[in-house]
C-alpha positions as CSV (number, residue, x, y, z in Angstrom):
1,M,18.1,-25.8,37.5
2,Y,18.1,-23.0,35.0
3,S,17.2,-22.2,31.4
4,L,19.1,-19.9,29.0
5,I,18.0,-17.5,26.3
6,V,20.9,-16.9,23.8
7,D,21.3,-14.9,20.6
8,E,24.3,-14.4,18.4
9,I,25.1,-10.7,17.3
10,S,27.8,-8.9,15.4
11,D,28.9,-5.5,16.6
12,I,29.8,-2.6,14.4
13,A,33.4,-3.9,14.2
14,T,31.9,-7.3,13.0
15,Q,33.0,-9.0,16.2
16,K,30.7,-12.0,16.9
17,Q,29.2,-12.1,20.3
18,L,26.7,-14.2,22.2
19,C,24.2,-12.5,24.5
20,V,23.2,-14.9,27.4
21,V,20.2,-14.4,29.5
22,I,19.4,-16.7,32.4
23,R,15.9,-17.8,33.9
24,Y,15.8,-19.5,37.3
25,F,13.5,-20.0,40.2
26,S,14.5,-17.9,43.2
27,E,13.5,-19.6,46.5
28,K,14.3,-16.4,48.3
29,G,11.9,-14.3,46.2
30,N,9.6,-17.3,45.5
31,T,9.4,-16.2,41.9
32,I,11.1,-16.9,38.5
33,M,14.0,-14.5,37.9
34,T,15.3,-13.4,34.5
35,S,18.6,-11.5,34.2
36,S,21.5,-10.9,31.8
37,L,24.2,-13.4,32.4
38,G,26.7,-11.9,30.1
39,L,28.1,-11.2,26.7
40,I,30.6,-13.7,25.3
41,A,33.1,-12.8,22.5
42,L,33.0,-15.6,19.9
43,E,36.0,-16.8,17.9
44,S,33.8,-18.6,15.6
45,G,30.0,-18.3,14.6
46,I,29.6,-22.1,13.9
47,S,27.8,-24.4,16.2
48,D,30.9,-26.0,17.7
49,G,32.4,-22.6,18.4
50,I,29.4,-21.2,20.0
51,F,28.7,-24.4,22.1
52,T,32.4,-24.5,23.3
53,A,32.4,-20.8,24.2
54,L,29.1,-21.1,26.0
55,S,30.1,-24.2,27.9
56,R,33.4,-22.5,29.1
57,F,31.4,-19.5,30.2
58,L,28.9,-21.4,32.1
59,E,31.7,-23.3,33.8
60,V,33.3,-20.1,35.0
61,Q,29.9,-19.0,36.3
62,N,29.7,-22.2,38.2
63,L,26.6,-23.3,36.3
64,P,26.9,-27.0,35.4
65,L,25.7,-27.8,31.9
66,R,23.7,-30.7,33.1
67,D,21.6,-28.4,35.2
68,C,20.3,-26.5,32.2
69,V,16.7,-27.6,31.5
70,G,15.8,-25.2,28.6
71,L,17.4,-23.2,25.8
72,A,15.7,-20.5,23.8
73,T,17.3,-19.5,20.4
74,D,16.4,-18.2,17.1
75,G,15.6,-20.7,14.3
76,C,18.8,-20.7,12.3
77,N,20.4,-24.0,11.6
78,T,23.5,-23.1,13.6
79,M,21.4,-22.8,16.7
80,S,18.5,-25.2,16.2
81,G,19.3,-27.6,13.3
82,K,18.7,-31.3,13.9
83,V,22.3,-32.2,13.3
84,N,25.5,-30.4,14.3
85,S,23.8,-27.4,16.0
86,V,24.1,-25.7,19.4
87,I,20.8,-27.4,20.6
88,S,22.0,-30.9,19.4
89,R,25.2,-30.5,21.4
90,F,23.1,-29.5,24.4
91,R,21.0,-32.5,23.9
92,S,24.0,-34.8,23.8
93,V,24.4,-33.8,27.5
94,D,20.7,-34.0,28.3
95,P,18.3,-35.5,25.7
96,K,15.3,-34.0,27.6
97,L,16.4,-30.4,27.3
98,A,13.5,-28.2,26.2
99,H,14.1,-26.0,23.2
100,I,12.1,-22.9,22.3
101,R,12.5,-21.0,19.1
102,C,12.0,-17.3,19.3
103,I,8.5,-16.4,18.0
104,S,9.7,-12.9,17.0
105,H,12.3,-14.4,14.6
106,S,9.7,-16.9,13.2
107,I,7.2,-14.1,12.5
108,Q,9.8,-12.0,10.8
109,L,10.8,-14.9,8.6
110,C,7.2,-15.6,7.7
111,T,6.6,-11.9,6.9
112,S,9.7,-11.7,4.7
113,Y,8.7,-14.8,2.8
114,A,5.1,-13.4,2.4
115,L,6.4,-10.2,1.0
116,K,8.3,-12.0,-1.7
117,V,5.1,-13.6,-3.1
118,I,2.6,-10.7,-2.9
119,P,2.6,-8.2,-5.8
120,R,4.6,-5.0,-5.3
121,S,1.5,-2.9,-5.7
122,I,-0.1,-4.5,-2.7
123,E,2.9,-4.1,-0.6
124,L,3.0,-0.3,-1.6
125,M,-0.7,0.1,-0.9
126,I,-0.3,-1.4,2.6
127,S,2.7,0.9,3.3
128,E,0.8,3.9,2.1
129,M,-2.3,3.0,4.0
130,C,-0.3,3.0,7.2
131,K,1.1,6.5,6.5
132,W,-2.4,7.7,5.6
133,F,-3.8,6.7,9.0
134,S,-0.7,7.5,11.1
135,H,-0.8,11.3,10.3
136,S,-4.5,11.9,11.3
137,T,-6.4,11.1,14.5
138,C,-9.6,11.9,12.6
139,R,-8.8,9.1,10.0
140,Q,-7.8,6.7,12.8
141,Q,-11.1,7.3,14.5
142,K,-13.1,6.8,11.3
143,H,-11.1,3.6,10.9
144,N,-11.9,2.4,14.3
145,D,-15.6,3.1,13.8
146,I,-15.6,0.9,10.8
């Protein structure tokens, strides 16, 4: 049994690729191992194309799809939507598959939405405040004392 962490990226030539990391329990080391499994060139960035490419890749690696117990992705609809997504296709193989959305992507989305609703002057003040403290250890110490 194993779980996967996947993320779609585009390189500078705008070629879509899927980065695949695997987590599994090593009986030899008696620990959970995490390692890069590979980078898959994608013909299509839609869920069907990603799932097909990933399935073929796992088959070549001799990793049966039914042995995958968890999948971690970002929160985009292509990866984690309720209908017609990579996770929904994995769940057609195993309905009990655990899905974990990346907390970093979620925090980034929340921050982006928050910045859209706060006044620009507050955003500028926060930005300038960070600069003010970052250039002086004395100011940082006074801030910590407060």
